[in-house]
Residue, then its C-alpha position, 0 to 999 in steps of 0.5 A: m500500500f502506498a501513501k501520497q507524499l506532497t513535496v514542495f520546493i521553496e526558496n530558502r528565505a525567511g517567511r517562505l515556509s510560513e507561506v506554504l503552510s498558510v496555503l494549506k491551512e486556508n484550504k483545510v489540508n491537515i499536515l500529518s508529518m513533515s520533513l524539511a531539508d535545505t541547501t543554500e538556495y532552496g528547501l525541500l519540504r516533504l509532507i504527509v497530509d490528509n488530502a495530497t491532491l488538493g494540497k498540490e493543486k492549491l500550492i500550484e495555484n499559489g505559485f509553489s512548485s510541488l509534486l506527488s510521490d508514492v511512499s510507504i508508511i510503515k508501522i514498526a515496533h517502538t523498540a530498540g532494533s526494530l528499524q534495523t530488522l526492517l532494513k535487513v528485510i528491505d536490503k535482502g530484497g535489493v531495494n535502495i532507500e532514497y530517504m526516510y523520516g519518522l512520524s511522531i504519533e502518540s502510540e505504542d508503535a513507531y512509524v517511518v515514511l520511506k521512499a524507495s528506488d522501486s515502489e512496486k518492489i518495496d511494496e511486494i517485499l513489505n507484503a511478503n514479510g508481513v510488514k504493516t503499511l498505512s495509507c494517509e487515511d489510516l494515519a489520519h485516524i490514529 
């Protein structure tokens, strides 16, 4: 199962992140998780939201470059070593992880967002090994 991640390219200057978040707020797009990475000139904002299609549409209307990507939201035990166990399963399947970030949810479980080089193959690997994945809708209801 895949979730849609909204990625926004923003100039690395004061107030620009707030402008992106204002567009989402005005259109009632709720942020479930986010990651921000920067370079000297721009930032790469990755968001898991409750309505990625609407978020992308409204951001583009407001002059922000954005795109949607398939990512896996993976439930893992909130114990030492559980992420390493998951990575061994993925490594064995021969899929490269492009990036990953964690989710902060009040839960006994932990969650990570993972972007793999081969979305279909990662989904097969996770399913074959009984790894639970979530959709954005699932995440919104936790």
